[in-house]
CHARMM-style PDB file with segment names, atoms N, HN, CA, C and O in Angstrom:
ATOM      1  N   UNK     1     -45.080  88.437 -35.189  1.00  0.00      PROA
ATOM      2  CA  UNK     1     -44.060  87.584 -34.523  1.00  0.00      PROA
ATOM      3  C   UNK     1     -43.710  86.482 -35.259  1.00  0.00      PROA
ATOM      4  O   UNK     1     -44.445  85.495 -35.294  1.00  0.00      PROA
ATOM      5  N   UNK     2     -42.295  86.560 -36.065  1.00  0.00      PROA
ATOM      6  HN  UNK     2     -41.698  87.362 -36.037  1.00  0.00      PROA
ATOM      7  CA  UNK     2     -41.931  85.516 -36.806  1.00  0.00      PROA
ATOM      8  C   UNK     2     -40.473  84.913 -36.289  1.00  0.00      PROA
ATOM      9  O   UNK     2     -39.489  85.164 -36.985  1.00  0.00      PROA
ATOM     10  N   UNK     3     -40.330  84.211 -35.216  1.00  0.00      PROA
ATOM     11  HN  UNK     3     -41.130  84.007 -34.650  1.00  0.00      PROA
ATOM     12  CA  UNK     3     -39.022  83.766 -34.749  1.00  0.00      PROA
ATOM     13  C   UNK     3     -39.008  82.484 -35.505  1.00  0.00      PROA
ATOM     14  O   UNK     3     -39.946  81.833 -35.967  1.00  0.00      PROA
ATOM     15  N   UNK     4     -37.639  82.261 -35.524  1.00  0.00      PROA
ATOM     16  HN  UNK     4     -36.877  82.789 -35.149  1.00  0.00      PROA
ATOM     17  CA  UNK     4     -37.082  80.824 -35.876  1.00  0.00      PROA
ATOM     18  C   UNK     4     -37.769  79.829 -34.919  1.00  0.00      PROA
ATOM     19  O   UNK     4     -37.772  80.011 -33.701  1.00  0.00      PROA
ATOM     20  N   UNK     5     -38.323  78.821 -35.486  1.00  0.00      PROA
ATOM     21  HN  UNK     5     -38.321  78.673 -36.475  1.00  0.00      PROA
ATOM     22  CA  UNK     5     -38.712  77.665 -34.320  1.00  0.00      PROA
ATOM     23  C   UNK     5     -37.590  77.055 -33.907  1.00  0.00      PROA
ATOM     24  O   UNK     5     -36.533  76.929 -34.525  1.00  0.00      PROA
ATOM     25  N   UNK     6     -37.904  76.642 -32.711  1.00  0.00      PROA
ATOM     26  HN  UNK     6     -38.762  76.744 -32.209  1.00  0.00      PROA
ATOM     27  CA  UNK     6     -36.766  75.940 -31.587  1.00  0.00      PROA
ATOM     28  C   UNK     6     -36.267  74.812 -32.481  1.00  0.00      PROA
ATOM     29  O   UNK     6     -37.026  74.260 -33.277  1.00  0.00      PROA
ATOM     30  N   UNK     7     -35.147  74.516 -32.362  1.00  0.00      PROA
ATOM     31  HN  UNK     7     -34.530  74.964 -31.715  1.00  0.00      PROA
ATOM     32  CA  UNK     7     -34.521  73.179 -32.757  1.00  0.00      PROA
ATOM     33  C   UNK     7     -34.603  72.087 -31.631  1.00  0.00      PROA
ATOM     34  O   UNK     7     -34.773  72.252 -30.423  1.00  0.00      PROA
ATOM     35  N   UNK     8     -34.423  70.842 -32.399  1.00  0.00      PROA
ATOM     36  HN  UNK     8     -34.285  70.707 -33.381  1.00  0.00      PROA
ATOM     37  CA  UNK     8     -34.502  69.656 -31.484  1.00  0.00      PROA
ATOM     38  C   UNK     8     -33.589  69.851 -30.333  1.00  0.00      PROA
ATOM     39  O   UNK     8     -33.943  69.680 -29.167  1.00  0.00      PROA
ATOM     40  N   UNK     9     -32.425  70.206 -30.692  1.00  0.00      PROA
ATOM     41  HN  UNK     9     -32.137  70.345 -31.640  1.00  0.00      PROA
ATOM     42  CA  UNK     9     -31.265  70.538 -29.628  1.00  0.00      PROA
ATOM     43  C   UNK     9     -31.633  71.443 -28.576  1.00  0.00      PROA
ATOM     44  O   UNK     9     -31.311  71.195 -27.414  1.00  0.00      PROA
ATOM     45  N   UNK    10     -32.366  72.606 -28.924  1.00  0.00      PROA
ATOM     46  HN  UNK    10     -32.628  72.808 -29.868  1.00  0.00      PROA
ATOM     47  CA  UNK    10     -32.841  73.381 -28.199  1.00  0.00      PROA
ATOM     48  C   UNK    10     -33.852  73.052 -27.168  1.00  0.00      PROA
ATOM     49  O   UNK    10     -33.792  73.387 -25.985  1.00  0.00      PROA
ATOM     50  N   UNK    11     -34.919  72.266 -27.817  1.00  0.00      PROA
ATOM     51  HN  UNK    11     -34.968  71.993 -28.778  1.00  0.00      PROA
ATOM     52  CA  UNK    11     -35.909  71.626 -26.905  1.00  0.00      PROA
ATOM     53  C   UNK    11     -35.294  70.616 -26.088  1.00  0.00      PROA
ATOM     54  O   UNK    11     -35.834  70.480 -24.990  1.00  0.00      PROA
ATOM     55  N   UNK    12     -34.209  69.795 -26.348  1.00  0.00      PROA
ATOM     56  HN  UNK    12     -33.770  69.906 -27.240  1.00  0.00      PROA
ATOM     57  CA  UNK    12     -33.468  69.239 -25.507  1.00  0.00      PROA
ATOM     58  C   UNK    12     -32.951  69.680 -24.234  1.00  0.00      PROA
ATOM     59  O   UNK    12     -33.131  69.164 -23.131  1.00  0.00      PROA
ATOM     60  N   UNK    13     -32.232  70.786 -24.563  1.00  0.00      PROA
ATOM     61  HN  UNK    13     -32.086  71.205 -25.459  1.00  0.00      PROA
ATOM     62  CA  UNK    13     -31.940  71.703 -23.355  1.00  0.00      PROA
ATOM     63  C   UNK    13     -33.046  72.189 -22.691  1.00  0.00      PROA
ATOM     64  O   UNK    13     -32.975  72.103 -21.465  1.00  0.00      PROA
ATOM     65  N   UNK    14     -33.936  72.622 -23.100  1.00  0.00      PROA
ATOM     66  HN  UNK    14     -33.994  72.692 -24.096  1.00  0.00      PROA
ATOM     67  CA  UNK    14     -35.253  72.913 -22.283  1.00  0.00      PROA
ATOM     68  C   UNK    14     -35.671  71.887 -21.600  1.00  0.00      PROA
ATOM     69  O   UNK    14     -36.103  72.197 -20.490  1.00  0.00      PROA
ATOM     70  N   UNK    15     -35.705  70.608 -21.895  1.00  0.00      PROA
ATOM     71  HN  UNK    15     -35.353  70.357 -22.796  1.00  0.00      PROA
ATOM     72  CA  UNK    15     -36.264  69.269 -21.370  1.00  0.00      PROA
ATOM     73  C   UNK    15     -35.322  69.132 -20.086  1.00  0.00      PROA
ATOM     74  O   UNK    15     -35.712  69.053 -18.921  1.00  0.00      PROA
ATOM     75  N   UNK    16     -33.982  69.121 -20.548  1.00  0.00      PROA
ATOM     76  HN  UNK    16     -33.666  69.185 -21.495  1.00  0.00      PROA
ATOM     77  CA  UNK    16     -33.147  68.912 -19.399  1.00  0.00      PROA
ATOM     78  C   UNK    16     -32.838  69.921 -18.150  1.00  0.00      PROA
ATOM     79  O   UNK    16     -32.394  69.482 -17.088  1.00  0.00      PROA
ATOM     80  N   UNK    17     -33.138  71.465 -18.384  1.00  0.00      PROA
ATOM     81  HN  UNK    17     -33.499  71.822 -19.246  1.00  0.00      PROA
ATOM     82  CA  UNK    17     -33.407  72.174 -17.581  1.00  0.00      PROA
ATOM     83  C   UNK    17     -34.476  72.061 -16.827  1.00  0.00      PROA
ATOM     84  O   UNK    17     -34.455  72.569 -15.706  1.00  0.00      PROA
ATOM     85  N   UNK    18     -35.607  71.385 -17.284  1.00  0.00      PROA
ATOM     86  HN  UNK    18     -35.624  70.972 -18.195  1.00  0.00      PROA
ATOM     87  CA  UNK    18     -37.024  71.315 -16.304  1.00  0.00      PROA
ATOM     88  C   UNK    18     -36.776  69.852 -15.627  1.00  0.00      PROA
ATOM     89  O   UNK    18     -37.663  69.349 -14.938  1.00  0.00      PROA
ATOM     90  N   UNK    19     -35.601  69.227 -15.839  1.00  0.00      PROA
ATOM     91  HN  UNK    19     -34.880  69.636 -16.399  1.00  0.00      PROA
ATOM     92  CA  UNK    19     -35.438  67.765 -15.006  1.00  0.00      PROA
ATOM     93  C   UNK    19     -36.054  66.727 -15.801  1.00  0.00      PROA
ATOM     94  O   UNK    19     -36.059  65.629 -15.244  1.00  0.00      PROA
ATOM     95  N   UNK    20     -36.578  66.773 -16.958  1.00  0.00      PROA
ATOM     96  HN  UNK    20     -36.573  67.665 -17.411  1.00  0.00      PROA
ATOM     97  CA  UNK    20     -37.230  65.688 -17.578  1.00  0.00      PROA
ATOM     98  C   UNK    20     -36.217  64.706 -18.259  1.00  0.00      PROA
ATOM     99  O   UNK    20     -35.227  65.067 -18.895  1.00  0.00      PROA
ATOM    100  N   UNK    21     -36.649  63.268 -18.011  1.00  0.00      PROA
ATOM    101  HN  UNK    21     -37.453  62.974 -17.495  1.00  0.00      PROA
ATOM    102  CA  UNK    21     -35.785  62.489 -18.811  1.00  0.00      PROA
ATOM    103  C   UNK    21     -36.693  61.582 -19.600  1.00  0.00      PROA
ATOM    104  O   UNK    21     -37.429  60.721 -19.118  1.00  0.00      PROA
ATOM    105  N   UNK    22     -36.534  61.918 -21.029  1.00  0.00      PROA
ATOM    106  HN  UNK    22     -35.937  62.618 -21.422  1.00  0.00      PROA
ATOM    107  CA  UNK    22     -37.724  61.536 -21.755  1.00  0.00      PROA
ATOM    108  C   UNK    22     -36.936  60.142 -22.646  1.00  0.00      PROA
ATOM    109  O   UNK    22     -35.712  60.055 -22.745  1.00  0.00      PROA
ATOM    110  N   UNK    23     -37.735  59.306 -23.135  1.00  0.00      PROA
ATOM    111  HN  UNK    23     -38.729  59.377 -23.055  1.00  0.00      PROA
ATOM    112  CA  UNK    23     -37.316  58.191 -24.094  1.00  0.00      PROA
ATOM    113  C   UNK    23     -37.612  59.158 -25.242  1.00  0.00      PROA
ATOM    114  O   UNK    23     -38.184  60.248 -25.259  1.00  0.00      PROA
ATOM    115  N   UNK    24     -36.950  58.293 -26.353  1.00  0.00      PROA
ATOM    116  HN  UNK    24     -36.486  57.408 -26.340  1.00  0.00      PROA
ATOM    117  CA  UNK    24     -37.046  59.064 -27.570  1.00  0.00      PROA
ATOM    118  C   UNK    24     -38.208  59.179 -28.199  1.00  0.00      PROA
ATOM    119  O   UNK    24     -38.370  60.065 -29.038  1.00  0.00      PROA
ATOM    120  N   UNK    25     -39.206  58.274 -27.870  1.00  0.00      PROA
ATOM    121  HN  UNK    25     -39.075  57.555 -27.188  1.00  0.00      PROA
ATOM    122  CA  UNK    25     -40.885  58.413 -28.242  1.00  0.00      PROA
ATOM    123  C   UNK    25     -41.457  59.649 -27.614  1.00  0.00      PROA
ATOM    124  O   UNK    25     -42.174  60.396 -28.278  1.00  0.00      PROA
ATOM    125  N   UNK    26     -41.172  59.890 -26.375  1.00  0.00      PROA
ATOM    126  HN  UNK    26     -40.589  59.283 -25.835  1.00  0.00      PROA
ATOM    127  CA  UNK    26     -41.560  61.026 -25.678  1.00  0.00      PROA
ATOM    128  C   UNK    26     -40.886  62.238 -26.049  1.00  0.00      PROA
ATOM    129  O   UNK    26     -41.504  63.300 -25.983  1.00  0.00      PROA
ATOM    130  N   UNK    27     -39.773  62.208 -26.405  1.00  0.00      PROA
ATOM    131  HN  UNK    27     -39.271  61.345 -26.459  1.00  0.00      PROA
ATOM    132  CA  UNK    27     -39.138  63.367 -26.890  1.00  0.00      PROA
ATOM    133  C   UNK    27     -39.558  63.915 -28.319  1.00  0.00      PROA
ATOM    134  O   UNK    27     -39.538  65.121 -28.565  1.00  0.00      PROA
ATOM    135  N   UNK    28     -39.954  62.919 -29.283  1.00  0.00      PROA
ATOM    136  HN  UNK    28     -39.970  61.939 -29.084  1.00  0.00      PROA
ATOM    137  CA  UNK    28     -40.529  63.333 -30.395  1.00  0.00      PROA
ATOM    138  C   UNK    28     -42.015  63.910 -30.220  1.00  0.00      PROA
ATOM    139  O   UNK    28     -42.447  64.772 -30.985  1.00  0.00      PROA
ATOM    140  N   UNK    29     -42.725  63.410 -29.225  1.00  0.00      PROA
ATOM    141  HN  UNK    29     -42.374  62.709 -28.604  1.00  0.00      PROA
ATOM    142  CA  UNK    29     -43.775  63.810 -28.785  1.00  0.00      PROA
ATOM    143  C   UNK    29     -43.743  65.349 -28.245  1.00  0.00      PROA
ATOM    144  O   UNK    29     -44.590  66.178 -28.578  1.00  0.00      PROA
ATOM    145  N   UNK    30     -42.837  65.575 -27.517  1.00  0.00      PROA
ATOM    146  HN  UNK    30     -42.149  64.901 -27.247  1.00  0.00      PROA
ATOM    147  CA  UNK    30     -42.495  66.973 -27.075  1.00  0.00      PROA
ATOM    148  C   UNK    30     -42.147  67.823 -27.853  1.00  0.00      PROA
ATOM    149  O   UNK    30     -42.469  69.003 -27.714  1.00  0.00      PROA
ATOM    150  N   UNK    31     -41.280  67.294 -29.010  1.00  0.00      PROA
ATOM    151  HN  UNK    31     -41.018  66.335 -29.123  1.00  0.00      PROA
ATOM    152  CA  UNK    31     -41.130  68.479 -30.201  1.00  0.00      PROA
ATOM    153  C   UNK    31     -42.457  68.738 -31.080  1.00  0.00      PROA
ATOM    154  O   UNK    31     -42.770  69.841 -31.528  1.00  0.00      PROA
ATOM    155  N   UNK    32     -43.147  67.613 -31.247  1.00  0.00      PROA
ATOM    156  HN  UNK    32     -42.894  66.716 -30.883  1.00  0.00      PROA
ATOM    157  CA  UNK    32     -44.232  67.922 -31.844  1.00  0.00      PROA
ATOM    158  C   UNK    32     -45.179  68.987 -31.160  1.00  0.00      PROA
ATOM    159  O   UNK    32     -45.676  69.994 -31.664  1.00  0.00      PROA
ATOM    160  N   UNK    33     -45.285  68.525 -29.960  1.00  0.00      PROA
ATOM    161  HN  UNK    33     -44.881  67.707 -29.550  1.00  0.00      PROA
ATOM    162  CA  UNK    33     -46.096  69.620 -29.221  1.00  0.00      PROA
ATOM    163  C   UNK    33     -45.636  71.219 -28.953  1.00  0.00      PROA
ATOM    164  O   UNK    33     -46.320  72.208 -28.691  1.00  0.00      PROA
ATOM    165  N   UNK    34     -44.447  71.079 -29.098  1.00  0.00      PROA
ATOM    166  HN  UNK    34     -43.892  70.275 -29.311  1.00  0.00      PROA
ATOM    167  CA  UNK    34     -43.561  72.282 -28.632  1.00  0.00      PROA
ATOM    168  C   UNK    34     -43.777  73.395 -30.043  1.00  0.00      PROA
ATOM    169  O   UNK    34     -43.863  74.622 -29.984  1.00  0.00      PROA
ATOM    170  N   UNK    35     -43.830  72.505 -31.304  1.00  0.00      PROA
ATOM    171  HN  UNK    35     -43.760  71.509 -31.352  1.00  0.00      PROA
ATOM    172  CA  UNK    35     -44.143  73.454 -32.309  1.00  0.00      PROA
ATOM    173  C   UNK    35     -45.473  73.997 -32.493  1.00  0.00      PROA
ATOM    174  O   UNK    35     -45.726  74.939 -33.243  1.00  0.00      PROA
ATOM    175  N   UNK    36     -46.338  73.351 -31.762  1.00  0.00      PROA
ATOM    176  HN  UNK    36     -46.132  72.585 -31.153  1.00  0.00      PROA
ATOM    177  CA  UNK    36     -47.831  73.949 -31.593  1.00  0.00      PROA
ATOM    178  C   UNK    36     -47.798  75.163 -30.761  1.00  0.00      PROA
ATOM    179  O   UNK    36     -48.391  76.197 -31.066  1.00  0.00      PROA
ATOM    180  N   UNK    37     -47.013  74.990 -29.590  1.00  0.00      PROA
ATOM    181  HN  UNK    37     -46.531  74.150 -29.342  1.00  0.00      PROA
ATOM    182  CA  UNK    37     -46.880  76.078 -28.345  1.00  0.00      PROA
ATOM    183  C   UNK    37     -46.277  77.311 -29.226  1.00  0.00      PROA
ATOM    184  O   UNK    37     -46.689  78.467 -29.126  1.00  0.00      PROA
ATOM    185  N   UNK    38     -45.337  76.927 -30.021  1.00  0.00      PROA
ATOM    186  HN  UNK    38     -45.002  75.988 -30.102  1.00  0.00      PROA
ATOM    187  CA  UNK    38     -44.761  78.360 -30.398  1.00  0.00      PROA
ATOM    188  C   UNK    38     -45.697  78.916 -31.485  1.00  0.00      PROA
ATOM    189  O   UNK    38     -45.709  80.137 -31.640  1.00  0.00      PROA
ATOM    190  N   UNK    39     -46.476  78.149 -32.247  1.00  0.00      PROA
ATOM    191  HN  UNK    39     -46.466  77.157 -32.122  1.00  0.00      PROA
ATOM    192  CA  UNK    39     -47.439  78.884 -32.796  1.00  0.00      PROA
ATOM    193  C   UNK    39     -48.616  79.712 -32.135  1.00  0.00      PROA
ATOM    194  O   UNK    39     -49.103  80.733 -32.621  1.00  0.00      PROA
ATOM    195  N   UNK    40     -49.012  79.083 -30.899  1.00  0.00      PROA
ATOM    196  HN  UNK    40     -48.617  78.254 -30.504  1.00  0.00      PROA
ATOM    197  CA  UNK    40     -49.865  79.767 -30.031  1.00  0.00      PROA
ATOM    198  C   UNK    40     -49.166  80.992 -29.264  1.00  0.00      PROA
ATOM    199  O   UNK    40     -49.854  81.974 -28.984  1.00  0.00      PROA
ATOM    200  N   UNK    41     -48.057  80.954 -28.984  1.00  0.00      PROA
ATOM    201  HN  UNK    41     -47.498  80.156 -29.211  1.00  0.00      PROA
ATOM    202  CA  UNK    41     -47.336  82.108 -28.413  1.00  0.00      PROA
ATOM    203  C   UNK    41     -47.179  83.309 -29.327  1.00  0.00      PROA
ATOM    204  O   UNK    41     -47.219  84.485 -28.967  1.00  0.00      PROA
ATOM    205  N   UNK    42     -46.974  82.803 -30.693  1.00  0.00      PROA
ATOM    206  HN  UNK    42     -46.942  81.847 -30.985  1.00  0.00      PROA
ATOM    207  CA  UNK    42     -47.145  83.707 -31.784  1.00  0.00      PROA
ATOM    208  C   UNK    42     -48.415  84.606 -31.888  1.00  0.00      PROA
ATOM    209  O   UNK    42     -48.432  85.669 -32.507  1.00  0.00      PROA
ATOM    210  N   UNK    43     -49.457  84.083 -31.233  1.00  0.00      PROA
ATOM    211  HN  UNK    43     -49.443  83.218 -30.730  1.00  0.00      PROA
ATOM    212  CA  UNK    43     -50.803  84.650 -31.395  1.00  0.00      PROA
ATOM    213  C   UNK    43     -51.142  85.440 -30.092  1.00  0.00      PROA
ATOM    214  O   UNK    43     -52.320  85.735 -29.895  1.00  0.00      PROA
ATOM    215  N   UNK    44     -50.185  85.802 -29.191  1.00  0.00      PROA
ATOM    216  HN  UNK    44     -49.227  85.563 -29.352  1.00  0.00      PROA
ATOM    217  CA  UNK    44     -50.765  86.256 -28.028  1.00  0.00      PROA
ATOM    218  C   UNK    44     -50.233  87.898 -28.249  1.00  0.00      PROA
ATOM    219  O   UNK    44     -49.133  88.287 -28.641  1.00  0.00      PROA
ATOM    220  N   UNK    45     -51.379  88.654 -27.864  1.00  0.00      PROA
ATOM    221  HN  UNK    45     -52.273  88.337 -27.545  1.00  0.00      PROA
ATOM    222  CA  UNK    45     -51.096  90.082 -28.261  1.00  0.00      PROA
ATOM    223  C   UNK    45     -50.083  90.565 -27.083  1.00  0.00      PROA
ATOM    224  O   UNK    45     -50.024  90.204 -25.908  1.00  0.00      PROA
ATOM    225  N   UNK    46     -49.359  91.444 -27.763  1.00  0.00      PROA
ATOM    226  HN  UNK    46     -49.406  91.737 -28.718  1.00  0.00      PROA
ATOM    227  CA  UNK    46     -48.263  91.986 -26.931  1.00  0.00      PROA
ATOM    228  C   UNK    46     -48.401  93.603 -26.920  1.00  0.00      PROA
ATOM    229  O   UNK    46     -47.413  94.321 -26.763  1.00  0.00      PROA
ATOM    230  N   UNK    47     -49.472  94.017 -27.068  1.00  0.00      PROA
ATOM    231  HN  UNK    47     -50.274  93.434 -27.196  1.00  0.00      PROA
ATOM    232  CA  UNK    47     -49.675  95.603 -26.967  1.00  0.00      PROA
ATOM    233  C   UNK    47     -49.885  96.150 -25.500  1.00  0.00      PROA
ATOM    234  O   UNK    47     -49.828  97.354 -25.251  1.00  0.00      PROA
ATOM    235  N   UNK    48     -50.120  95.222 -24.584  1.00  0.00      PROA
ATOM    236  HN  UNK    48     -50.167  94.243 -24.785  1.00  0.00      PROA
ATOM    237  CA  UNK    48     -50.456  95.795 -23.239  1.00  0.00      PROA
ATOM    238  C   UNK    48     -48.996  95.472 -22.489  1.00  0.00      PROA
ATOM    239  O   UNK    48     -48.211  94.614 -22.892  1.00  0.00      PROA
ATOM    240  N   UNK    49     -48.786  96.317 -21.331  1.00  0.00      PROA
ATOM    241  HN  UNK    49     -49.424  97.014 -21.004  1.00  0.00      PROA
ATOM    242  CA  UNK    49     -47.645  96.106 -20.497  1.00  0.00      PROA
ATOM    243  C   UNK    49     -48.057  94.960 -19.658  1.00  0.00      PROA
ATOM    244  O   UNK    49     -49.167  94.428 -19.629  1.00  0.00      PROA
ATOM    245  N   UNK    50     -47.015  94.665 -18.991  1.00  0.00      PROA
ATOM    246  HN  UNK    50     -46.114  95.097 -19.015  1.00  0.00      PROA
ATOM    247  CA  UNK    50     -46.944  93.613 -17.963  1.00  0.00      PROA
ATOM    248  C   UNK    50     -48.143  94.003 -16.883  1.00  0.00      PROA
ATOM    249  O   UNK    50     -48.970  93.192 -16.465  1.00  0.00      PROA
ATOM    250  N   UNK    51     -48.083  95.193 -16.569  1.00  0.00      PROA
ATOM    251  HN  UNK    51     -47.411  95.852 -16.908  1.00  0.00      PROA
ATOM    252  CA  UNK    51     -48.790  95.813 -15.495  1.00  0.00      PROA
ATOM    253  C   UNK    51     -50.246  95.594 -15.744  1.00  0.00      PROA
ATOM    254  O   UNK    51     -50.996  95.271 -14.823  1.00  0.00      PROA
ATOM    255  N   UNK    52     -50.697  95.776 -17.071  1.00  0.00      PROA
ATOM    256  HN  UNK    52     -50.088  96.039 -17.820  1.00  0.00      PROA
ATOM    257  CA  UNK    52     -52.170  95.731 -17.420  1.00  0.00      PROA
ATOM    258  C   UNK    52     -52.756  94.470 -17.673  1.00  0.00      PROA
ATOM    259  O   UNK    52     -52.924  94.016 -18.804  1.00  0.00      PROA
ATOM    260  N   UNK    53     -53.083  93.875 -16.560  1.00  0.00      PROA
ATOM    261  HN  UNK    53     -52.946  94.244 -15.641  1.00  0.00      PROA
ATOM    262  CA  UNK    53     -53.737  92.730 -16.436  1.00  0.00      PROA
ATOM    263  C   UNK    53     -55.025  93.043 -16.935  1.00  0.00      PROA
ATOM    264  O   UNK    53     -55.545  94.142 -16.740  1.00  0.00      PROA
ATOM    265  N   UNK    54     -55.642  91.993 -17.664  1.00  0.00      PROA
ATOM    266  HN  UNK    54     -55.220  91.101 -17.823  1.00  0.00      PROA
ATOM    267  CA  UNK    54     -56.913  92.452 -18.168  1.00  0.00      PROA
ATOM    268  C   UNK    54     -58.214  92.770 -17.141  1.00  0.00      PROA
ATOM    269  O   UNK    54     -59.254  93.359 -17.439  1.00  0.00      PROA
ATOM    270  N   UNK    55     -57.898  92.297 -16.065  1.00  0.00      PROA
ATOM    271  HN  UNK    55     -57.054  91.819 -15.823  1.00  0.00      PROA
ATOM    272  CA  UNK    55     -58.921  92.593 -15.039  1.00  0.00      PROA
ATOM    273  C   UNK    55     -58.851  94.260 -14.601  1.00  0.00      PROA
ATOM    274  O   UNK    55     -59.770  94.930 -14.128  1.00  0.00      PROA
ATOM    275  N   UNK    56     -57.692  94.621 -14.865  1.00  0.00      PROA
ATOM    276  HN  UNK    56     -56.946  94.077 -15.249  1.00  0.00      PROA
ATOM    277  CA  UNK    56     -57.282  95.884 -14.333  1.00  0.00      PROA
ATOM    278  C   UNK    56     -57.565  96.986 -15.554  1.00  0.00      PROA
ATOM    279  O   UNK    56     -57.534  98.169 -15.217  1.00  0.00      PROA
ATOM    280  N   UNK    57     -57.769  96.752 -16.594  1.00  0.00      PROA
ATOM    281  HN  UNK    57     -57.794  95.790 -16.868  1.00  0.00      PROA
ATOM    282  CA  UNK    57     -58.089  97.507 -17.710  1.00  0.00      PROA
ATOM    283  C   UNK    57     -59.378  97.681 -18.376  1.00  0.00      PROA
ATOM    284  O   UNK    57     -59.644  98.218 -19.451  1.00  0.00      PROA
ATOM    285  N   UNK    58     -60.161  97.080 -17.458  1.00  0.00      PROA
ATOM    286  HN  UNK    58     -59.945  96.644 -16.584  1.00  0.00      PROA
ATOM    287  CA  UNK    58     -61.719  96.905 -17.798  1.00  0.00      PROA
ATOM    288  C   UNK    58     -62.272  98.233 -17.691  1.00  0.00      PROA
ATOM    289  O   UNK    58     -62.068  98.862 -16.653  1.00  0.00      PROA
ATOM    290  N   UNK    59     -62.959  98.751 -18.648  1.00  0.00      PROA
ATOM    291  HN  UNK    59     -63.125  98.240 -19.491  1.00  0.00      PROA
ATOM    292  CA  UNK    59     -63.732 100.217 -18.625  1.00  0.00      PROA
ATOM    293  C   UNK    59     -65.043  99.878 -18.758  1.00  0.00      PROA
ATOM    294  O   UNK    59     -65.312  99.593 -19.924  1.00  0.00      PROA
ATOM    295  N   UNK    60     -66.039  99.794 -17.940  1.00  0.00      PROA
ATOM    296  HN  UNK    60     -65.820 100.026 -16.992  1.00  0.00      PROA
ATOM    297  CA  UNK    60     -67.373  99.646 -17.964  1.00  0.00      PROA
ATOM    298  C   UNK    60     -68.219 100.529 -18.729  1.00  0.00      PROA
ATOM    299  O   UNK    60     -69.364 100.200 -19.036  1.00  0.00      PROA
ATOM    300  N   UNK    61     -67.609 101.845 -19.114  1.00  0.00      PROA
ATOM    301  HN  UNK    61     -66.679 102.112 -18.865  1.00  0.00      PROA
ATOM    302  CA  UNK    61     -68.322 102.934 -19.767  1.00  0.00      PROA
ATOM    303  C   UNK    61     -68.383 102.338 -21.290  1.00  0.00      PROA
ATOM    304  O   UNK    61     -69.378 102.575 -21.974  1.00  0.00      PROA
ATOM    305  N   UNK    62     -67.450 101.669 -21.737  1.00  0.00      PROA
ATOM    306  HN  UNK    62     -66.641 101.476 -21.181  1.00  0.00      PROA
ATOM    307  CA  UNK    62     -67.369 101.259 -23.133  1.00  0.00      PROA
ATOM    308  C   UNK    62     -68.653 100.484 -23.485  1.00  0.00      PROA
ATOM    309  O   UNK    62     -68.949 100.423 -24.679  1.00  0.00      PROA
ATOM    310  N   UNK    63     -69.506  99.841 -22.511  1.00  0.00      PROA
ATOM    311  HN  UNK    63     -69.266  99.891 -21.541  1.00  0.00      PROA
ATOM    312  CA  UNK    63     -70.461  98.978 -22.753  1.00  0.00      PROA
ATOM    313  C   UNK    63     -71.756  99.787 -22.572  1.00  0.00      PROA
ATOM    314  O   UNK    63     -72.834  99.194 -22.595  1.00  0.00      PROA
ATOM    315  N   UNK    64     -71.702 100.961 -22.415  1.00  0.00      PROA
ATOM    316  HN  UNK    64     -70.826 101.443 -22.396  1.00  0.00      PROA
ATOM    317  CA  UNK    64     -73.007 101.601 -22.107  1.00  0.00      PROA
ATOM    318  C   UNK    64     -73.576 101.974 -23.282  1.00  0.00      PROA
ATOM    319  O   UNK    64     -72.902 102.687 -24.026  1.00  0.00      PROA
ATOM    320  N   UNK    65     -75.083 101.524 -23.738  1.00  0.00      PROA
ATOM    321  HN  UNK    65     -75.630 100.945 -23.134  1.00  0.00      PROA
ATOM    322  CA  UNK    65     -75.591 102.058 -25.043  1.00  0.00      PROA
ATOM    323  C   UNK    65     -75.467 103.249 -25.247  1.00  0.00      PROA
ATOM    324  O   UNK    65     -75.440 103.991 -24.266  1.00  0.00      PROA
ATOM    325  N   UNK    66     -75.362 103.758 -26.473  1.00  0.00      PROA
ATOM    326  HN  UNK    66     -75.383 103.155 -27.270  1.00  0.00      PROA
ATOM    327  CA  UNK    66     -75.397 105.148 -27.068  1.00  0.00      PROA
ATOM    328  C   UNK    66     -76.869 105.242 -27.399  1.00  0.00      PROA
ATOM    329  O   UNK    66     -77.612 104.398 -27.899  1.00  0.00      PROA
ATOM    330  N   UNK    67     -77.134 106.617 -26.949  1.00  0.00      PROA
ATOM    331  HN  UNK    67     -76.531 107.303 -26.543  1.00  0.00      PROA
ATOM    332  CA  UNK    67     -78.758 106.941 -27.204  1.00  0.00      PROA
ATOM    333  C   UNK    67     -78.912 107.600 -28.480  1.00  0.00      PROA
ATOM    334  OT1 UNK    67     -80.030 107.932 -28.873  1.00  0.00      PROA
TER     335      UNK     67
END
């Protein structure tokens, strides 16, 4: 997943929508943290459907030792 990183203006819009009133210092910290969040989101596996919550796809027979 290689999307363009969010711009400061886009992050400002998200902050306003969330009702955040940030100082310049706090906004800089939010932008820095958002950069890390975007990288983490890029690592999330997307091969499962939304209905396949991990608890619902567990197959215990996969862990039976082979003799």
